[in-house]
MARBA-3410 file (N, C-alpha, C, O; in Angstrom, 1 decimal):
177
-14.9,11.6,-4.4,-13.7,10.6,-3.4,-14.4,10.5,-1.9,-15.3,11.2,-1.7 ~ -13.9,9.6,-1.0,-14.1,9.6,0.2,-13.0,9.8,1.2,-12.8,8.6,1.4 ~ -12.0,10.6,2.0,-11.1,9.9,2.3,-11.6,10.1,3.5,-12.3,11.1,3.9 ~ -11.0,8.6,4.5,-11.3,8.2,6.0,-9.6,7.2,6.5,-9.1,6.2,6.1 ~ -9.0,8.7,7.7,-8.0,8.4,8.0,-8.2,7.5,9.1,-8.9,7.5,10.1
-7.4,6.5,8.7,-7.0,5.7,10.2,-6.8,5.4,10.9,-7.9,5.0,11.0 ~ -6.0,5.0,12.4,-6.0,5.1,13.2,-4.3,5.5,13.2,-3.6,5.7,14.2 ~ -3.9,5.6,12.2,-2.4,6.0,12.1,-2.3,7.3,11.2,-2.8,7.2,10.1 ~ -1.9,8.2,11.6,-2.0,9.6,10.9,-0.9,9.5,9.8,0.3,9.4,9.8 ~ -2.0,9.7,8.7,-1.3,10.5,7.3,-1.9,8.8,6.6,-1.4,8.5,5.5
-2.4,8.2,7.0,-2.9,6.7,6.6,-4.1,6.8,6.3,-5.0,7.2,7.0 ~ -4.1,6.5,4.7,-5.4,6.8,4.1,-6.4,5.7,3.4,-5.9,5.0,2.6 ~ -7.7,5.5,3.6,-8.4,4.1,2.9,-9.4,5.5,1.8,-10.3,6.1,2.4 ~ -9.0,5.7,0.5,-10.2,6.4,-0.1,-11.1,5.7,-0.7,-10.8,4.7,-1.3 ~ -12.3,6.0,-0.6,-13.5,5.5,-1.1,-14.2,6.1,-2.1,-14.8,7.2,-2.0
-14.1,5.3,-3.4,-14.1,6.5,-4.9,-15.8,6.5,-4.9,-16.4,5.8,-4.1 ~ -16.3,7.2,-5.6,-17.9,7.7,-5.3,-18.2,6.7,-6.8,-18.2,7.6,-7.6 ~ -18.4,6.1,-7.2,-19.0,5.3,-8.3,-20.5,6.1,-8.8,-21.5,6.2,-8.1 ~ -20.6,6.7,-10.5,-22.1,6.9,-10.9,-21.9,5.6,-11.8,-20.9,5.1,-12.3 ~ -23.2,5.3,-11.6,-23.3,3.6,-12.1,-24.7,4.3,-12.9,-25.3,5.3,-12.5
-25.0,3.4,-14.1,-25.7,3.7,-15.4,-26.0,2.7,-15.8,-25.9,1.8,-14.9 ~ -26.6,2.3,-17.1,-26.9,1.2,-17.7,-25.6,0.8,-18.8,-25.6,-0.2,-19.5 ~ -24.5,1.8,-18.6,-23.3,1.6,-18.9,-22.4,0.9,-18.5,-21.4,0.6,-19.2 ~ -22.5,0.4,-17.1,-21.3,0.1,-15.8,-21.3,1.5,-15.2,-22.2,2.0,-14.5 ~ -20.3,2.1,-15.5,-19.6,3.2,-13.9,-18.4,4.0,-14.9,-17.9,4.0,-16.0
-18.4,4.7,-13.4,-17.6,6.0,-13.7,-17.2,6.2,-12.6,-18.0,6.1,-11.7 ~ -15.6,6.8,-12.2,-14.9,6.7,-11.1,-13.9,7.4,-10.9,-13.1,7.6,-11.8 ~ -13.6,8.1,-9.6,-12.0,9.1,-10.0,-11.2,7.9,-9.2,-11.7,7.3,-8.3 ~ -10.2,7.8,-9.7,-8.8,7.7,-9.0,-8.2,8.7,-8.3,-8.3,8.9,-7.1 ~ -7.8,9.2,-9.0,-7.1,10.1,-8.9,-7.4,12.0,-9.0,-7.4,12.5,-10.1
-7.7,12.8,-7.8,-7.9,14.3,-8.5,-6.9,14.8,-7.3,-6.8,14.3,-6.2 ~ -6.0,16.1,-8.2,-5.0,16.9,-6.8,-6.2,18.3,-6.0,-5.9,18.9,-4.9 ~ -7.5,18.3,-6.9,-8.3,19.3,-6.0,-9.2,18.2,-4.3,-9.6,18.6,-3.2 ~ -9.2,17.0,-4.9,-9.9,16.6,-3.8,-9.1,16.1,-2.5,-9.5,15.9,-1.4 ~ -7.4,16.0,-3.2,-6.2,15.7,-2.3,-6.3,17.1,-1.0,-6.4,17.1,0.3
-6.3,17.9,-1.8,-6.0,19.8,-1.3,-7.5,19.8,-0.7,-7.4,20.7,0.2 ~ -8.6,19.5,-0.6,-9.8,19.5,0.0,-8.9,18.7,1.1,-7.9,19.4,1.4 ~ -8.8,17.4,1.8,-8.2,17.2,2.5,-6.7,16.9,2.8,-5.9,15.9,2.8 ~ -6.6,18.1,3.0,-4.8,18.9,3.5,-4.0,17.8,3.4,-3.4,17.3,4.3 ~ -4.0,17.2,1.8,-3.0,16.4,2.0,-1.9,17.2,0.8,-2.3,18.3,0.4
-0.6,16.6,0.4,-0.2,17.1,-0.6,0.5,15.6,-1.7,1.1,14.6,-1.1 ~ 0.4,15.6,-2.6,0.6,14.3,-3.7,0.6,15.0,-4.8,-0.1,15.9,-5.2 ~ 1.8,14.4,-5.5,2.7,15.1,-7.0,2.8,13.5,-7.5,3.8,12.8,-7.2 ~ 2.1,13.2,-8.1,2.3,11.7,-9.3,3.7,11.9,-9.9,3.6,12.5,-11.0 ~ 4.6,11.8,-9.5,5.5,11.4,-10.3,5.7,9.8,-11.4,6.4,9.6,-12.4
5.1,9.2,-10.9,5.1,7.6,-11.6,3.9,7.3,-11.3,3.4,7.7,-10.3 ~ 3.1,6.6,-12.4,2.4,4.8,-11.9,3.0,3.6,-12.6,3.5,3.5,-13.8 ~ 2.8,2.7,-11.5,3.6,1.2,-11.7,2.2,0.2,-11.7,1.1,0.6,-11.4 ~ 2.4,-0.5,-12.1,1.4,-1.5,-12.2,2.0,-2.9,-12.1,2.9,-3.0,-13.0 ~ 1.7,-4.3,-11.1,2.2,-5.1,-11.0,0.6,-6.1,-11.3,-0.5,-5.8,-11.5
1.3,-7.8,-11.2,0.6,-8.8,-11.8,1.2,-9.2,-10.9,2.4,-8.8,-10.8 ~ 0.5,-10.4,-9.8,1.1,-11.1,-9.1,0.3,-12.9,-9.2,-0.4,-13.5,-8.4 ~ 0.8,-13.2,-10.1,0.3,-15.0,-9.9,-0.7,-15.7,-9.1,-1.9,-16.0,-9.4 ~ -0.1,-16.0,-8.1,-0.6,-17.1,-7.5,-0.9,-16.2,-5.9,-0.3,-15.4,-5.2 ~ -2.3,-17.0,-5.7,-2.9,-16.1,-4.4,-1.9,-17.2,-3.3,-1.4,-18.4,-3.4
-1.8,-15.8,-1.9,-1.0,-16.4,-0.9,0.6,-15.6,-1.0,1.5,-15.5,-0.1 ~ 0.6,-15.1,-2.1,2.0,-14.8,-2.1,2.2,-13.4,-1.4,1.4,-12.4,-1.5 ~ 3.0,-13.3,-0.7,3.3,-11.5,0.0,4.6,-10.7,-1.0,5.7,-10.9,-1.6 ~ 3.9,-10.0,-0.8,5.2,-8.4,-1.5,4.8,-8.0,-0.7,3.7,-7.8,-0.4 ~ 6.3,-7.7,0.1,6.7,-6.8,0.4,7.6,-7.2,2.0,7.8,-8.3,2.2
8.1,-6.0,2.9,7.2,-4.9,3.2,8.1,-3.7,3.2,8.6,-3.3,4.2 ~ 8.4,-3.2,1.9,8.9,-2.1,1.1,8.9,-0.8,1.1,7.8,-0.3,0.9 ~ 9.9,-0.1,1.4,9.5,1.3,0.8,11.0,2.1,0.6,11.8,1.1,0.6 ~ 11.5,3.0,0.5,12.3,3.8,0.0,13.0,4.9,1.3,12.4,5.6,2.2 ~ 14.2,4.7,1.0,15.3,5.1,2.5,15.7,6.9,2.3,16.4,7.3,1.3
15.3,7.7,3.2,15.8,9.4,3.4,14.6,10.0,1.8,13.4,10.1,1.6 ~ 16.2,10.5,1.0,15.7,11.5,0.4,15.0,11.1,-0.8,14.5,11.9,-1.5 ~ 14.8,9.7,-1.0,14.2,9.2,-2.1,12.5,8.6,-1.4,11.7,8.1,-2.2 ~ 12.2,8.8,-0.3,11.4,8.6,0.5,9.8,8.9,0.1,9.5,10.0,0.6 ~ 8.7,8.1,-0.7,7.4,7.8,-1.6,6.5,7.8,-0.6,6.6,7.1,0.4
5.3,8.8,-1.1,3.6,8.7,-0.6,3.5,7.5,-1.9,4.1,7.5,-3.0 ~ 2.7,6.8,-1.6,1.6,6.0,-2.8,0.1,6.2,-2.9,-0.5,6.7,-1.9 ~ -0.6,5.8,-3.8,-1.7,5.5,-3.6,-2.0,3.6,-4.1,-2.0,3.5,-5.3 ~ -2.0,3.1,-3.8,-2.4,1.9,-4.3,-4.3,1.4,-4.2,-5.3,1.8,-3.5 ~ -4.0,0.1,-5.8,-5.3,0.4,-6.2,-5.1,-1.4,-6.6,-4.1,-1.8,-7.2
-6.1,-2.1,-6.3,-6.1,-3.0,-6.8,-6.7,-3.8,-7.9,-7.1,-4.9,-7.7 ~ -6.8,-3.3,-9.1,-7.4,-3.5,-10.1,-8.3,-5.3,-10.4,-9.5,-5.3,-10.5 ~ -7.6,-6.1,-10.4,-8.3,-7.3,-10.4,-8.3,-8.0,-9.2,-7.3,-7.9,-8.5 ~ -9.2,-8.7,-9.0,-8.7,-10.0,-7.5,-8.8,-9.6,-6.6,-9.5,-8.6,-6.7 ~ -8.2,-9.7,-5.2,-8.5,-9.7,-3.9,-6.7,-9.7,-3.1,-5.8,-10.6,-3.2
-7.0,-8.2,-2.4,-5.7,-8.6,-2.0,-6.1,-8.0,0.2,-7.2,-7.6,0.6 ~ -4.7,-8.4,1.0,-4.8,-7.8,2.0,-4.2,-6.6,2.3,-3.4,-7.0,3.2 ~ -3.9,-5.1,2.1,-2.7,-4.6,2.4,-2.4,-4.1,3.4,-3.3,-3.5,4.1 ~ -1.1,-4.1,3.6,-0.6,-4.0,4.9,0.5,-2.4,4.8,1.6,-2.3,4.2 ~ -0.1,-1.7,5.4,1.2,-0.2,5.5,1.3,-0.5,7.2,0.4,-0.7,8.0
3.3,-0.5,7.5,3.3,0.1,9.1,4.3,1.0,8.6,4.9,1.1,7.6 ~ 4.2,2.1,10.2,4.2,3.7,10.7,6.3,3.1,11.0,7.0,2.3,11.7 ~ 6.5,3.8,10.3,8.1,3.5,10.8,8.7,5.1,10.6,9.8,5.1,9.9 ~ 8.4,6.0,10.8,8.5,7.1,11.6,8.9,7.2,12.8,8.2,7.4,13.8 ~ 10.2,7.0,12.6,10.8,7.0,14.3,10.5,8.3,14.8,11.4,8.8,15.5
9.7,8.9,14.8,9.1,10.5,15.9,7.6,10.3,15.5,7.0,11.1,14.8 ~ 7.1,9.4,15.9,5.6,8.6,15.8,5.2,8.3,16.5,5.4,7.1,16.4 ~ 4.3,8.6,17.7,3.8,8.3,18.2,3.1,6.8,18.2,3.0,6.1,19.2 ~ 2.6,6.6,17.1,2.5,5.2,16.5,3.9,3.8,15.7,4.0,2.7,15.2 ~ 4.6,4.7,16.2,5.7,3.8,15.6,5.8,2.1,15.4,5.8,1.5,16.5
5.9,1.5,14.4,5.7,0.3,14.4,4.4,-0.5,15.0,4.4,-1.6,15.6 ~ 3.6,0.2,14.8,2.2,-0.3,14.5,1.8,-0.2,13.0,2.1,0.8,12.3 ~ 0.9,-1.2,12.7,0.3,-1.4,11.1,-1.0,-1.1,11.4,-1.4,-0.7,12.5 ~ -1.8,-1.3,9.9,-3.1,-1.2,9.7,-3.0,-1.8,8.0,-2.2,-1.5,7.1 ~ -3.9,-2.7,7.9,-4.8,-3.5,6.7,-5.8,-3.1,6.7,-6.7,-2.7,7.5
-5.7,-3.3,5.1,-7.0,-3.0,4.3,-7.3,-3.6,3.4,-6.7,-3.2,2.4 ~ -8.5,-4.9,3.0,-8.8,-5.7,1.8,-8.9,-4.6,1.0,-9.6,-3.5,1.1 ~ -8.1,-4.9,0.0,-9.2,-4.0,-1.4,-9.1,-4.9,-3.0,-8.1,-5.5,-3.3 ~ -10.1,-4.9,-3.6,-10.4,-5.8,-4.1,-11.1,-5.1,-5.7,-11.5,-4.0,-5.8 ~ -11.2,-5.7,-6.3,-11.7,-5.1,-7.6,-13.0,-5.1,-7.4,-13.6,-4.4,-8.2
-13.6,-5.5,-6.6,-15.6,-5.1,-6.5,-15.2,-3.4,-5.2,-15.8,-2.3,-5.3 ~ -14.1,-3.6,-4.2,-15.3,-2.6,-3.9,-14.1,-1.6,-3.9,-13.9,-0.9,-2.9 ~ -13.4,-1.6,-4.8,-12.4,0.0,-5.0,-11.9,0.4,-4.6,-11.2,1.0,-5.4 ~ -11.8,0.6,-3.5,-10.9,1.2,-2.4,-9.4,1.8,-2.8,-8.6,1.3,-3.6 ~ -9.3,2.4,-2.4,-7.4,3.0,-2.7,-6.6,3.1,-1.1,-7.2,3.3,-0.1
-5.6,2.8,-1.1,-5.0,3.2,-0.1,-3.9,4.1,-0.2,-3.0,3.8,-1.0 ~ -3.9,5.1,0.5,-3.0,6.5,0.7,-2.2,6.3,1.8,-2.6,6.5,3.0 ~ -1.0,5.7,1.3,0.7,5.4,2.6,1.8,6.2,2.2,2.5,6.0,1.2 ~ 1.9,7.2,3.2,2.4,8.3,3.4,3.8,7.8,3.2,4.0,6.6,3.2 ~ 5.1,8.9,3.0,6.7,8.5,3.7,6.6,8.5,5.0,6.1,9.2,5.9
7.5,6.8,5.0,7.7,7.0,6.5,7.1,5.8,7.0,7.2,5.3,8.1 ~ 6.3,5.0,5.7,5.6,3.6,6.2,6.5,2.5,5.6,7.4,3.0,5.0 ~ 6.4,1.1,5.8,6.5,-0.3,5.0,5.1,-0.2,4.3,4.1,0.3,4.9 ~ 5.1,-0.7,3.0,3.7,-1.3,2.3,4.4,-3.1,1.9,5.5,-3.5,1.5 ~ 3.0,-3.6,2.2,3.1,-4.3,1.6,1.6,-5.2,1.6,0.6,-4.9,2.2
1.9,-6.5,0.7,0.6,-7.1,0.8,0.7,-8.9,0.3,1.6,-9.5,-0.1 ~ -0.9,-9.4,0.6,-0.9,-11.0,0.9,-2.2,-10.6,-0.5,-3.2,-9.9,-0.4 ~ -1.8,-11.6,-1.8,-3.0,-12.0,-2.6,-4.0,-12.8,-2.0,-3.6,-13.7,-1.3 ~ -5.5,-12.7,-2.2,-6.0,-13.5,-1.5,-6.9,-14.4,-2.6,-7.6,-15.3,-2.3 ~ -6.6,-13.9,-3.9,-7.0,-15.2,-5.2,-5.8,-14.9,-6.0,-4.8,-14.1,-5.8
-5.9,-15.7,-6.9,-4.8,-15.4,-7.7,-4.9,-14.1,-9.2,-5.8,-13.3,-9.6 ~ -3.8,-14.3,-9.7,-4.1,-12.7,-10.5,-4.1,-11.9,-10.3,-4.8,-11.3,-11.2 ~ -3.7,-11.2,-9.5,-4.3,-10.2,-8.7,-3.2,-8.8,-9.4,-2.0,-8.8,-9.4 ~ -4.3,-7.5,-10.1,-3.6,-6.8,-10.8,-3.1,-5.6,-9.9,-3.7,-6.0,-8.8 ~ -2.5,-4.5,-9.5,-2.8,-3.7,-9.0,-2.0,-2.6,-9.1,-0.8,-2.8,-9.4
-2.3,-1.4,-9.0,-1.6,-0.1,-9.2,-1.2,0.9,-9.0,-2.1,1.7,-8.7 ~ 0.3,1.7,-8.9,0.4,2.4,-7.4,0.8,3.8,-8.2,1.6,3.8,-9.1 ~ 0.1,4.9,-7.7,-0.1,6.4,-8.2,1.6,6.5,-6.9,1.5,6.3,-5.6 ~ 3.0,6.8,-7.8,3.8,7.0,-7.1,3.9,8.6,-7.0,3.2,9.3,-7.7 ~ 4.8,9.1,-5.7,5.2,10.4,-5.4,6.5,10.9,-5.6,6.6,12.2,-5.7
7.8,10.0,-5.8,9.1,9.3,-6.3,9.5,8.6,-7.0,9.2,7.4,-6.8 ~ 10.2,8.9,-7.8,10.9,8.0,-8.9,11.3,6.5,-8.3,11.9,6.5,-7.2 ~ 11.2,5.2,-8.8,11.9,4.3,-8.1,13.7,4.5,-7.9,14.4,5.0,-8.8 ~ 14.1,4.3,-7.2,15.4,4.6,-7.0,16.6,2.7,-6.0,16.9,2.6,-4.8 ~ 16.7,2.0,-7.0,17.3,1.2,-6.2,17.7,0.9,-5.2,17.2,0.2,-4.3
19.2,1.9,-5.3,19.8,2.5,-4.1,19.5,2.8,-3.1,20.2,3.0,-2.1 ~ 18.0,3.0,-3.4,17.3,3.4,-2.0,16.1,2.6,-1.5,15.5,2.9,-0.5 ~ 15.9,1.7,-2.2,14.8,1.0,-1.9,15.1,0.0,-0.2,16.3,0.2,-0.1 ~ 14.9,-0.6,0.6,14.5,-1.4,1.7,13.6,-1.6,2.2,12.5,-1.0,1.8 ~ 13.6,-2.4,3.2,12.2,-3.2,3.4,12.4,-3.9,5.1,13.5,-3.8,5.6
11.6,-4.6,5.8,11.3,-5.0,7.1,10.8,-6.1,6.6,10.2,-5.9,5.6 ~ 10.7,-7.4,6.9,10.5,-8.7,6.8,9.3,-8.6,7.3,9.1,-8.0,8.4 ~ 8.5,-9.2,6.4,7.0,-9.2,6.3,6.3,-10.2,7.7,5.1,-10.1,7.8 ~ 7.1,-11.1,8.8,6.8,-11.4,9.8,7.6,-11.3,10.6,7.7,-12.4,11.3 ~ 8.3,-10.2,11.0,8.8,-9.1,11.8,7.8,-9.6,13.1,6.6,-9.5,13.2
9.0,-10.3,14.5,7.8,-10.4,15.3,7.7,-8.5,16.2,6.9,-8.4,17.1 ~ 8.3,-7.8,16.1,8.0,-6.8,16.6,6.6,-6.4,16.1,6.1,-5.6,16.9 ~ 5.9,-6.8,15.0,4.9,-6.4,13.9,3.5,-7.0,14.6,2.6,-6.3,15.1 ~ 3.5,-8.7,14.4,3.1,-9.3,14.8,2.0,-9.7,13.5,1.1,-10.5,13.8 ~ 2.0,-9.2,12.2,1.2,-8.9,11.1,0.3,-10.0,11.2,0.9,-11.1,11.3
-1.1,-10.2,11.3,-1.9,-11.3,10.8,-2.5,-11.6,9.5,-3.6,-11.4,9.2 ~ -1.3,-12.4,8.8,-2.0,-12.3,7.0,-3.0,-13.6,7.0,-2.9,-14.6,7.8 ~ -3.8,-13.4,6.3,-4.8,-14.2,6.5,-4.4,-15.6,5.9,-4.9,-16.5,6.6 ~ -3.7,-16.0,4.8,-3.4,-17.2,4.1,-1.8,-17.7,4.8,-0.9,-17.0,4.6 ~ -1.8,-18.6,5.4,-1.1,-19.1,6.1,0.0,-19.8,5.2,1.1,-19.4,5.4
-0.3,-20.8,4.2,0.5,-20.7,3.0,0.8,-20.0,1.9,0.2,-20.0,0.8 ~ 2.2,-19.1,2.3,2.4,-17.9,1.6,3.7,-18.6,0.5,4.2,-19.7,0.4 ~ 4.0,-17.4,-0.4,5.1,-17.4,-1.6,5.3,-16.3,-1.6,4.6,-15.3,-1.8 ~ 7.3,-16.4,-1.2,7.8,-15.1,-0.8,9.1,-15.3,-2.2,9.5,-16.3,-2.8 ~ 9.5,-13.5,-2.3,10.8,-13.7,-3.8,12.0,-14.0,-2.3,11.9,-13.9,-1.1
12.9,-14.5,-3.1,14.0,-14.0,-2.3,14.5,-13.0,-1.9,15.3,-13.0,-1.0 ~ 14.3,-12.3,-2.5,14.5,-10.8,-2.2,13.7,-10.4,-0.5,14.4,-10.2,0.5 ~ 12.6,-10.4,-0.4,11.2,-10.6,0.2,12.0,-11.3,1.8,12.1,-10.8,2.8 ~ 12.2,-12.5,1.4,13.0,-13.3,2.6,14.0,-12.5,3.3,13.8,-12.0,4.4 ~ 15.0,-12.3,2.8,16.4,-12.0,3.1,16.2,-10.0,3.9,17.1,-9.3,4.4
14.7,-9.6,3.8,14.9,-8.0,4.9,15.3,-8.7,6.0,15.2,-9.9,6.4 ~ 16.0,-7.2,6.5,15.8,-7.5,8.6,14.8,-7.0,8.8,14.0,-6.2,8.4 ~ 15.1,-7.9,10.2,14.2,-7.4,11.3,14.1,-5.5,11.5,15.2,-5.0,11.1 ~ 13.5,-4.8,12.0,13.2,-3.8,12.1,14.7,-2.6,13.2,15.3,-1.5,13.0 ~ 14.6,-3.7,14.3,15.9,-3.8,14.3,17.3,-3.3,13.9,18.2,-2.7,14.4
17.0,-3.8,12.6,18.5,-3.9,12.0,19.1,-2.8,11.1,20.2,-2.3,10.9 ~ 17.1,-2.5,10.2,17.0,-1.5,9.4,17.9,-0.2,9.4,17.7,0.7,8.5
END
């Protein structure tokens, strides 16, 4: 596994190393020892999977507050997504900045998103399946988010015709979180 830190401290793109032969391939998607080698702490508490049916759908920008803040590792198992993480750590010099990475079933990249970041994605194809390794249990009373189109972030979403859940339409602008 190759860990590439982004311009935002603690936010990593993980590129798996495929072992390919006539049968297909083998790859690691999670390894405590590999994380430790890169000075990263991550305990898997829960693994989630989503299916998003429609191209252009945005899910996000989500996070859990304070004592239930979570680290996550996200992987696209089927389809392709534009995956975005926003730094919401108030003491960070990169507060309010974001990074996006295209995750696809073909490139097999993973996105390691630490506590203190909001996360969301836009589907680039129909029928996208994602898998999430989570460091904290989902706690609805701690669930929060910011608007996908908050002008403070000015995220450049690749598909202009978007679809949103009612919940994701109602998040506040960052200054109101």
